[in-house]
C-alpha positions as CSV (number, residue, x, y, z in Angstrom):
1,M,-276.9,-67.8,-78.4
2,A,-274.1,-68.6,-80.8
3,L,-272.9,-72.2,-81.1
4,T,-269.2,-72.7,-81.0
5,K,-267.4,-75.6,-82.4
6,K,-265.4,-77.5,-79.7
7,K,-261.8,-78.4,-80.6
8,S,-261.1,-82.1,-80.3
9,K,-258.4,-83.0,-77.8
10,K,-258.0,-86.3,-79.7
11,R,-254.9,-86.8,-81.8
12,S,-255.6,-86.9,-85.5
13,A,-255.0,-90.1,-87.4
14,S,-252.1,-88.6,-89.2
15,N,-250.3,-88.0,-85.8
16,N,-251.4,-91.2,-84.2
17,A,-250.9,-94.5,-86.0
18,A,-252.1,-96.4,-82.9
19,Q,-255.8,-97.2,-82.9
20,P,-257.8,-97.4,-79.6
21,D,-257.7,-101.2,-79.7
22,S,-254.0,-101.5,-80.6
23,P,-252.4,-104.3,-78.7
24,I,-249.5,-103.4,-76.4
25,L,-246.0,-103.8,-77.7
26,F,-243.6,-105.5,-75.2
27,I,-240.1,-104.3,-75.8
28,D,-237.5,-106.8,-74.8
29,R,-234.4,-105.6,-73.0
30,C,-232.2,-106.2,-76.1
31,A,-234.4,-104.1,-78.4
32,W,-235.0,-101.2,-76.0
33,S,-233.6,-97.7,-76.4
34,Q,-234.8,-94.4,-75.1
35,R,-235.0,-93.2,-78.7
36,L,-237.4,-96.1,-79.5
37,G,-239.5,-95.3,-76.5
38,E,-239.7,-91.6,-77.5
39,A,-240.7,-92.5,-81.1
40,L,-243.4,-95.0,-79.9
41,A,-244.8,-92.4,-77.4
42,A,-244.9,-89.7,-80.2
43,L,-246.8,-92.2,-82.3
44,G,-249.3,-92.9,-79.5
45,A,-248.4,-96.6,-79.5
46,P,-249.0,-98.4,-76.3
47,F,-245.9,-100.2,-75.1
48,I,-244.3,-101.8,-72.0
49,V,-240.6,-102.0,-71.6
50,H,-238.9,-105.2,-70.1
51,H,-237.3,-103.3,-67.2
52,E,-240.7,-101.9,-66.1
53,K,-242.0,-105.4,-65.3
54,F,-239.0,-107.8,-64.9
55,A,-235.6,-108.0,-63.3
56,P,-232.7,-107.2,-65.7
57,N,-231.4,-110.8,-65.4
58,G,-234.8,-112.5,-65.4
59,S,-235.3,-115.4,-67.7
60,D,-236.9,-115.1,-71.1
61,E,-239.3,-117.8,-70.1
62,E,-240.7,-115.5,-67.4
63,W,-241.5,-112.6,-69.8
64,L,-242.7,-115.0,-72.6
65,E,-245.3,-116.4,-70.2
66,V,-246.6,-112.9,-69.3
67,V,-246.5,-111.6,-72.9
68,G,-248.5,-114.6,-74.1
69,R,-251.0,-114.4,-71.2
70,E,-251.6,-110.7,-71.6
71,G,-251.8,-110.8,-75.5
72,W,-249.0,-108.4,-75.9
73,I,-246.8,-108.3,-79.0
74,A,-243.1,-109.0,-78.4
75,L,-240.4,-107.0,-80.0
76,T,-236.9,-108.3,-79.6
77,R,-233.5,-108.5,-81.2
78,D,-232.9,-112.0,-79.8
79,K,-232.6,-114.1,-83.0
80,N,-231.6,-117.1,-80.8
81,I,-235.0,-117.3,-79.1
82,R,-236.1,-119.8,-81.7
83,R,-232.9,-121.9,-81.3
84,K,-233.0,-122.4,-77.5
85,A,-235.3,-125.3,-76.8
86,N,-236.5,-123.9,-73.4
87,E,-237.3,-120.5,-74.9
88,L,-238.9,-121.8,-78.0
89,D,-241.1,-124.2,-75.9
90,A,-242.2,-121.2,-73.7
91,Y,-242.9,-119.2,-76.8
92,R,-245.1,-121.9,-78.3
93,R,-246.8,-122.9,-75.0
94,H,-247.8,-119.3,-74.1
95,G,-248.9,-118.4,-77.6
96,V,-246.6,-115.5,-78.2
97,I,-246.7,-113.3,-81.3
98,G,-243.4,-111.7,-81.8
99,F,-241.3,-109.7,-84.2
100,V,-237.5,-110.2,-84.3
101,L,-235.4,-107.2,-85.4
102,A,-233.0,-109.0,-87.8
103,S,-230.4,-106.3,-88.1
104,G,-228.5,-106.5,-84.9
105,N,-226.1,-103.7,-85.9
106,A,-228.9,-101.1,-86.5
107,S,-228.5,-97.9,-84.4
108,A,-231.1,-96.8,-81.9
109,A,-232.2,-94.1,-84.4
110,D,-232.5,-96.7,-87.2
111,T,-234.5,-99.0,-85.0
112,A,-236.9,-96.3,-83.9
113,A,-237.5,-95.2,-87.4
114,L,-238.0,-98.7,-88.6
115,V,-240.4,-99.7,-85.9
116,T,-242.5,-96.6,-86.1
117,A,-242.7,-96.8,-89.9
118,L,-243.7,-100.4,-89.7
119,Y,-246.0,-100.1,-86.7
120,P,-249.3,-100.2,-88.6
121,K,-248.2,-103.2,-90.5
122,I,-246.9,-105.0,-87.4
123,I,-250.3,-104.4,-85.7
124,R,-252.2,-105.7,-88.7
125,K,-250.0,-108.8,-89.0
126,A,-250.3,-109.5,-85.3
127,K,-254.1,-109.1,-85.3
128,A,-254.5,-111.4,-88.4
129,T,-252.2,-114.1,-87.0
130,K,-253.1,-117.1,-84.8
131,P,-250.5,-117.5,-82.0
132,P,-247.9,-118.6,-81.6
133,A,-246.2,-116.8,-84.4
134,M,-242.8,-115.2,-85.1
135,F,-241.8,-112.7,-87.7
136,S,-238.4,-111.4,-88.9
137,V,-238.2,-107.6,-89.5
138,T,-235.3,-106.5,-91.7
139,L,-233.8,-103.1,-91.8
140,A,-235.1,-102.8,-95.4
141,G,-238.6,-103.0,-93.9
142,A,-239.6,-106.6,-94.9
143,I,-241.6,-108.6,-92.4
144,N,-241.3,-112.4,-93.0
145,P,-242.8,-115.3,-91.1
146,I,-240.4,-117.6,-89.2
147,K,-241.3,-121.2,-89.0
148,L,-241.6,-122.3,-85.4
């Protein structure tokens, strides 16, 4: 009887930057695009989109509570989240770790390319950080802490 080598159905590390224990990215409504979703799916990154869990006009405090409780990583374009007292309080109280896309004029393609290129670094930073924490992500690829 000849032994045959079974082909693995698992994606190789080169095709899948997401590790089995990768936390879920929560994509806020202002950061979401179909292109970003397709890029994250191709990467194998686990993610949840705002509209899958919350009403379009729901408050940020609502999703901040769930994101913190579930241990998801927030991805948003909302730079004002740290300037609105009620949202910053919810961010801190619920122990959210989030990344704010600092370039509001980036196209959907630019955002998808940026997030997927930085995905491993985002996950490493999130795992190494004690919540609450907020980081700014520039179009040049820099990830900088934001004082809360």
